[in-house]
LUMTIFI-334361 format. One record per residue (C-alpha): x, y, z; residue in one letter. Coordinates in pm, whole numbers, plus 50000, padded with zeros to 5 digits. Example, Ala and Ser with C-alpha at 12.3 -4.5 7.8 and 13.67 -1.06 7.14 Angstrom:
512304955050780a/513674989450714s/
This chain:
188954416332208m/190474427232541p/193234453032496e/196684436932495k/198684447532796r/201834465132688p/204634440732756f/208044452132873e/211214431832885r/213334433733198l/215434465233246p/219074461233140a/220704479833430d/221524448333628v/222394414833471s/223574380833600p/226994365533531l/226564333933739n/223754318233940y/224814298434248g/221604279634324l/220804254634599c/217344238834610l/215854215734871k/212584199534756p/210194183535005d/208624153534830l/206004148635103i/204644184035155d/205284194834793f/207244226134877t/210844235934824f/213374259334985e/215904277834777g/219044298534821k/220344319634536l/223794335834534e/224214353034202a/227254371634073a/225724401733901v/226874432333716q/225324466333785v/225654484433453k/223904516333561q/223554529233915a/220094520434051t/218334514734381n/216234485734260q/216634452034091i/213794438533876v/213644400833812m/211104374633706n/209434355233980c/206154335733995a/204514316634281d/207634321534492i/207894338634832d/211104357434897i/212194356435260i/215324377935251t/217354395234981a/220624414434992s/223284428434762y/227004430834840a/229194451134602p/232544434234547e/234804441534846g/232054461035027d/229404452135279e/226024437235226e/222954459535185v/219574443735271h/216594449535044a/213884468935224t/210954459635000g/209834432234764f/207164444534529n/205534415834337y/203874424034005q/202014391133982n/200374398433647e/203794404533493d/205484376733691e/208074401833812k/209414412634147v/211154445334226t/213734444534509l/214174479434656s/217384489634837f/217844518035087p/220864531434900s/221994533334539t/223824503034399l/226854516634212q/228224504033881k/230364472733918g/230034436534016t/228644421934335g/226694393434492t/222914391634507l/221614367634774k/217984356534793i/216384330835024d/212974319234908f/210334291834922v/208084277934651g/205564250834573e/206114217834387l/202974222534177n/200974196933978d/200644217633660k/203504201233466m/205404234433450k/208124250933657g/209484228833937f/206664203433965y/205774169634108r/205294138633898s/203444108534037k/204824073433994y/204234039034138t/207134019034280t/207563982434175p/205993972834510t/202903993834438g/203504024834654d/202554058834515t/205424083634529r/206404116634373y/209434128434183a/210394165334156a/211074175333795v/211264206633581t/209814221233261q/210894257333205f/210354265732837e/209124291432765a/208834311533087t/208664289233390d/212204289433532a/210834318633737r/208604293533922r/211714275634052a/213954305434139f/213954343234093p/215874349833772c/216254370433457w/214004346733263d/214614358132905e/216484337432645p/218994365132567a/220054370232929i/222584341832951k/224784332433248a/226574302333397t/224934280833667f/226364262933971d/223554240834093i/223284219434404s/220324199034526l/219604187034879v/217734154034847v/216924121435030p/220034099935006k/218234070834835d/217074092734543r/218724100434211v/219504137534163a/220314150733815l/220964184333654s/222474198033331n/226064190033431m/227904160633589n/228034155733969v/231254169034121i/230524163634491d/228064144934709r/228214150035085k/225954143835388p/223664173135474y/224574186935818p/221014191635954d/219564157835854d/221394124935811e/218764111835563n/219684139235317l/222694145335093v/223844176534915e/224644169434549v/226814194934368k/227004197933991f/229774212433773a/229464247833639r/227464250133314t/228554269233004p/226914303132944i/223244294532883m/219614306132893s/217364300233196t/214724280533001y/217284252632943l/218164247233310v/216814214733456a/216844192733762f/215224159633851v/214924141934185v/213394107234195g/213944069634166e/215344057033836y/217454029833679d/219754037233386f/221714022333096v/224874039432973e/227484039832700t/230114062932557r/229584077932214s/232434075531961l/233464110932051d/233784102532419g/230564117332561v/228984097532847l/225374089832744v/222794076632989r/219104068632954v/217184069533283y/214054048033309t/211494039633578p/212904014433826v/212943979233682g/212643990533320k/216273997133231a/216133974532925e/213453997532779q/216094024932758g/218424005532529k/216914015532198f/217044052932277a/220594048432408l/221684033032079e/220054061431883v/221624088332104a/225084072932083a/224904072731701k/223354107231681t/225884127631881l/228824119631648p/226554125231345f/225744160831453y/229304167831559k/230404158031211d/227524175731033y/228034209231208f/231764204131252n/231354216231613v/231874192331908p/229124185632167y/230094210432439p/229254191532763l/230914161332926p/227684140932946k/224124138732829i/221214122333012d/217884113032855l/215174106733114i/211574094533103a/209174114833317i/205784100033410a/203734132233394d/204944153633107f/202984177932888a/205124180232575a/206744151532385g/210164161032519a/212304190832623m/215874197332512e/217354209732845n/221104211732790w/222694178932902g/219494166233068l/216764159932812v/213344151232956t/210804129632770y/207304116932815r/207654079232863e/206164070232522t/208764092032347a/211744074332507l/210974039332629l/210824009332398i/209763975932539d/211513950132322p/208483926932351k/205523950832342n/206533981532140s/205443984031778c/207563996131485s/205914030231475s/206884035931842s/210524028831761r/210434053431476q/208794079931695w/211444075531965v/214254077931707a/212794110531568l/212244126631908v/215754117432025v/217164131531699g/215124163431743h/216134170432103e/219824162632044l/219894186631747a/218794214031987h/221954208132195q/223684227831917w/220884246631746f/218994263132032g/221234255932329n/224714265532209l/223184292931989v/219844305232119t/217124326631963m/217294362832074e/213554363332155w/210514340832111w/209784356431770t/212544333931635h/211274302431804l/210084289031467w/213694286731351l/214704266831657n/211814242431615e/211574241831237g/215294234231209f/215214206231467a/212044192031307s/213874190030973w/217244176831088i/215664149531306e/214774132530975y/218294136930838l/219604120431152c/217124091231150v/217834085830780d/221514082830877h/220824058331163c/218034038330995f/218144040930616p/215554012730596e/212824035730740y/212494055530411d/211944084530648i/212024113330399w/208944099930220t/207294098830562q/208324134930623f/206164145530329v/203124128330470s/203734137330837a/204964173330814d/204784188130466y/201184179530379t/200024187230734r/201534221830714a/200014228230372q/196584218530500e/196754244030781l/198524270830578d/195804271430310a/193314284730567l/192464321630603d/193204317030974n/196774305930922s/199704328231021h/203194335430891p/205964312531020i/207584342431183e/205174358631427v/206344388531622s/205944378731988v/205584405132259g/204264388932573h/205644353532615p/202084341332688a/201614343332312e/204314316732268v/202014287032334d/199854297232046e/202714296131796i/203854261331902f/201734247631618d/202114228931291a/203164261131121i/206224267431340s/207204230631343y/206034215231018s/206004244330775k/209224256030939g/210804222030874a/209424220630520s/210844254230411v/214214244930563i/214124212330365r/213404232930051m/216224256830142l/218694228330199h/217774214029860d/218114248329694y/221564254929848i/222954219429828g/224274199330122d/227904210430110e/227284247930116d/224464243230365f/226844226330611r/229454253430554k/226844279730636g/225654261230947m/229204258931077n/229744296231017l/226564304131208y/227224281131505l/230834292531538t/230034329431515k/227174329031768f/228174301332009q/227114308432370q/225284338932232k/221904347032079n/220874351431718a/217884360731503a/216544344631184t/218394369930965e/221724359131115d/221274323830981l/220284336430634w/223394357930629e/225674328330712s/224004306330448l/224184334430190e/227894338230259k/228454300930214a/226314296729900s/226384329829715g/222594326829662k/219964353129762p/218874333630070i/217294362130269a/215254374529973a/213954339629894v/213254329330255m/211454361530352n/208724353030103t/208194319930289w/208514331230652t/207134366530665k/203884361330473q/201404333530537m/200324308130279g/202034293229975f/201494292529599p/199514270329367l/201404267029042i/199294260928735y/201234245228450v/200434237128088e/202674223227815a/202744227327439e/204784205127207q/206874225326960q/208724201026735e/211404184626956e/210764207127256d/208084212127518k/207174247827609v/205854251027966l/203844280028096k/203784284328476l/201514307828671v/201654312229051q/198764323229274k/198134319629647k/196534285929724f/193354288529934c/191374260730096a/188194278729994s/188864278629619g/190564301129362p/192314331229517y/190374363629468t/192234387829697g/193074423529602e/196814420729659d/198864394729479f/201224377829722p/204264364129541m/206824338129638w/210334331629518m/209904295029432v/212774270929359p/211244250029078i/212594216428965s/211294197228663i/211814160828568c/210624139728275t/209974103028204s/213554101028075d/214814101128434d/212114106228700p/214724108728978t/216844136428829c/216034172928760a/216124181628391k/215794218428484m/216044239428801q/215024275628814i/214004302129067l/210524315028982m/210504351029105d/207534364928915k/203864356928858a/204304339828521e/207134321028360l/207614304228023t/210264277027994l/211554255927708v/212494219727775l/214724207527493k/214514173227327d/211304160127479i/209164136927269k/205384141727257p/204744109327450d/207064118727738q/205524131728058w/206754162028252v/206484166128629k/207134195928854l/208434195529211n/210774165929196l/210844148429533g/207944170029660t/210494193929811v/209144227929702g/206484241429937f/203794246229674y/200964227229512r/200814219829139t/197774219928913q/198464203528577y/196504209428260s/194204179228198p/196444163727931d/199614167228142m/197834150128432l/196484122928201e/200024114128093s/201184110528457l/198544084628560i/200314054628394p/203514064728577a/201634059928905i/200324025928798k/203644012128675d/205534028428967l/208024045728737s/207314077728931l/209194076229268p/207074070729584p/207384106229715v/206244119929377d/203284095929359r/202304107329708l/202664144329625g/200644141429305l/197734124229483q/197874148229777n/197834179029552d/194814165629364l/192984157729686f/193514192829820s/192454208329486l/189224188429507a/188724198629868r/189084234829760a/186594230329478g/189144237129203i/188584202429053i/185914175929115s/186404150029389t/185514123229132v/188764131328945e/190694122329259v/188754090329322l/189704079128970k/193384086429038v/193164068029372m/192094036829183e/195404038728994a/197244029729317f/196323992529296v/199963981329262n/201294005429526e/203873988729753p/205014018929956n/203854023330316y/203954061230323t/202054065129998v/199344042330140w/199414061330467s/198694094330291d/196044078730071l/194444063230378s/194484096530556c/192724114030267n/190144086230233l/189604090130608g/188854127230562i/186444119130279l/184854091530483s/184304115330776t/182744140330534l/180404114330387l/179334102030732s/176974132030707h/175184116430406t/172964086030353d/175524068630130f/178274064530392y/178264027030321e/179264033629959e/182584049430055i/183274019730284q/182833997529978v/185264019929786f/187814017830071v/187483979830076k/187993978429697d/191084000129708v/192673982930009f/191753946129969s/194333937129698p/197233949829912i/195593933730217g/195583900030043e/199203904029930r/200363911830284l/198243887530487g/198253887530868w/201633872830951d/205103887330886p/207043869030616k/210793861730635p/212933890730517g/210303917530585e/211373950230742g/210163979830945h/207973994130667l/206173961330596d/205133959630961a/203803995230946l/201963988330620l/200323956630748r/198993974831055g/197694003430841l/195963981830579v/194363957030821l/193133985731038g/191634003130736k/189903971430610l/188733962430960g/187223996731023k/185493995830684a/183903962730785g/185753939730541h/184223905930627k/187303883330623a/189413909130811t/186743913831077l/186403876331136e/190143871231162e/190503901131398a/187813886831628r/189483852531626r/192903866931709r/191503889731978f/189813860132149k/193103840332146d/194923871132282h/192493876632571v/192493839832661e/196293839732655g/196463812832385k/198313834132140h/199503869032226i/199023895331952l/202233909931817s/202733946631902a/202233957431540d/198833940531515l/197343952931842r/196173986731719s/194403974031402p/192803944831588v/191613965831884y/190153992631658v/188393966931439t/186783946831717i/185713978131906l/184173995131605k/182153963931526h/181843952131888g/179413954432179d/179533963332548s/181413931432645t/184163939932395t/184383974232552l/184573960732907d/187473938232808t/189323968232662m/188633992432950l/191213975633172k/193893999933056e/195164029633258e/195264064333098v/197624091733218r/196404128133227p/198504138532926q/196984110232715d/193304117532787t/193264141332492v/194124113332248s/191374091132393v/188664117732351i/190004125532002g/189884088731910g/186184086831999v/185484118331795a/187284104631490g/185604070531505g/182104077831378s/179294102931349k/177914092031689q/181374093531842g/181824129031718r/178574140231883k/179394121932206a/182954135732227a/181804171632167w/179144167632434k/181724152632673f/184094181832616v/181334207332677r/180044189532988d/183544185833137n/185034218233005w/185974232733347e/187974202033443e/189614197633100l/190504234433071y/191894235433421n/194014205033343r/195464216433010y/195124254332996q/197974275132870g/199534245432692g/199204231632342f/197184201632466l/194054223232489i/194404232832121s/194884196532025r/191794186332223l/189604211932048i/190884203431701k/190444165831744l/186924169931880t/185294194131634v/187254193131307d/185024166331153g/181704184931167f/180284196730836a/177414221230867n/177174258530922d/175044254031234k/177814234331409m/180394260731319a/178174286431489a/177714263631791e/181474258331831v/182154295531791k/179474304432049a/180724278732300f/184274292632296f/183034328432310e/181414320232644s/184254296732752h/187374314732631p/190674296032589a/193164323432493p/196054300632393s/193714281332162a/191974311232005e/193544305931665r/192774268631675t/189094276031739v/189024299731440q/190754273731221q/188264246831329c/185234268631255c/186724276630914e/187274239230850n/183674230830946i/182364256930698l/184734244130428l/183514208430492n/179914220130458a/180674237430127a/182504206729997w/179574184230086l/177084207329911k/179274210129603r/180374174229548d/178244149329742a/175884141729453e/178724136629198n/180534113529439i/177364093429499h/176764089829125q/180374078429076y/180004051529341f/176724039229187l/178154038028837q/181224018528961r/178843991229079k/176613991228772a/177133961728533p/178873972828212p/176353982227940a/175803956327668m/177233967327338v/
């Protein structure tokens, strides 16, 4: 390992109060000119000013103390490695306020960070470029010299000099627009002064856009900007945003602090979206909904992303983390509350059940690895930030906040949130500050409980057994760290403070008992429970732990899956826990397959989605054996009854979730080679291509996947007519890898052969981690783990280092699983097909 360079934050002797910033981008030569006039405070006499600055050339710099004359800087010393510049002055700058002026030039780069260019095609087919920004975490310094740390807040007066036929936007509303003296084709657009804010939330966009607008109930002007000619595709997001702003205002009891908010779709965009205050940028797929061609899952995705970014306008923008160490709180919180908000806007989405399958189980999968990390990672150098933008900071973060909200109760939680936002508004805070506010509001030991979840990695497995004693059931609970590799054998015994809830068949939706488990073992007495009544832990799958029941307790829960008396989210959690226990070798995979067969009557989309996901993992594993066909038969058996119930065409009165379920089930049956599904998919595809009958948006994905998987080169040629943007290439390569054994080999070879180009395109962002994970996670022998490890040792990708370790660990775990269970699984499949013995 190379030695970590000691990282130093900026010196505190000079700090900004206000940035007056004028930028003039050149959309032809891809450069920009900038003028900065900053009101600064010299807190300690000094003869130099140190700021952040990257890929910018300073032309002149001067400082004028208030009421005194200007002193010109005599030297600019760039520390490129540290992205800093030191301005040296011939005389000492005394304590007090003054004006720092800097003229500079920079480049409109094509790296999707800083002030960059984004390519688009006009309706008439011309290629043009917009100038847009992406500053989080540390790229404001690529647009202007600044104190680029989240805790160094100031106000901003921004103006942009742009071609007069272009749209120019920034965080605040336009207050003036006048012709530019030196060139009649340009205008100078001035924006109102911002509140006190961090540099990473500043934004500007120059380009060609249409928009739709409305006012939210609380009087905020909301606009959604779309590519020219696509304004109607902004309507759905506009409706969500207009409902969401008043919801948050009411939830936090703090008004939205700016006069307007713009949501804008950017053609080339690395993340899903970015919460710049008052000007939120999105990748097009996260904002635009084409009423004719967008499927239900796209709508849901847009609603969640809009909910997430708007939550940040309070939590993150009004109150900001003191340093990147606390980033998890910013992201985890927004990733939790986006669901609360969508549940408010669209109760018919059953979104909290989907949370469990999308975030909670995903986080548990990663967090059971030895190469996981605590939610709260101490960050020194901001370059380490990219690495912690992973499922732990987002999904585990959101899951423990959901558990916390449940433990505190909604009313006290809201009280605590209001305390926190009011106390720290326009300032910075750390994780402990939020715990303190919530503790004050609830009177519960929040910090003590939460530290066990955020400061140590992993989570507990709770083993439970029950004994009937007359009218009561006595439960014995034991907690141990859950490991993907099997029973925990470490020297130390990590412990969690676990909020436990228990329900019984009396009322599966209501907790019979709630208790905080703060030691390794716990014995509880449940009063008045008959011997034939079942008992279940973790009501609502809210606690961040897995449960292992004694065999007889589990046995009694199976009928409750079949007759659906157990709520959907509990059915899902039970199956997911069992699957992960089998994966870890704690129980046999055959046990899980038997439970999966109990889901024949399952109506719920999310439960099917999780089941499908786990069968997909098993199917990938068994693609390394010679009985891969047998699991396809199993998949067809499990999915065909629901497939027949749903059919191909929507029925009157169906909703959002039925559309999602139909797409999921038909895709699963089609991929598994279900004869009737395959024939129908081919028929509908032919009609679609010939224009006889266009496929509905919700059926496109399952039909395309089915006909491609069982297609030939002509099928492929028909499909290859679609354009792919740079940010989406990763998903295409990942799709090939996940499709089959051959696909996995081909994708891994493609990544190795084109590594230079791919790395250059995505380095330093989370896309590179995603690419690696999607390509290699499905391998299952020790040799491949060694090959992957060796490849990345000779082709290092620092921001994806942890991902590479996690993937190698997963490959070894897959290999162990295969060795351990393949034969049992094969026997189970054979015996399912055998005719029943004659008695």
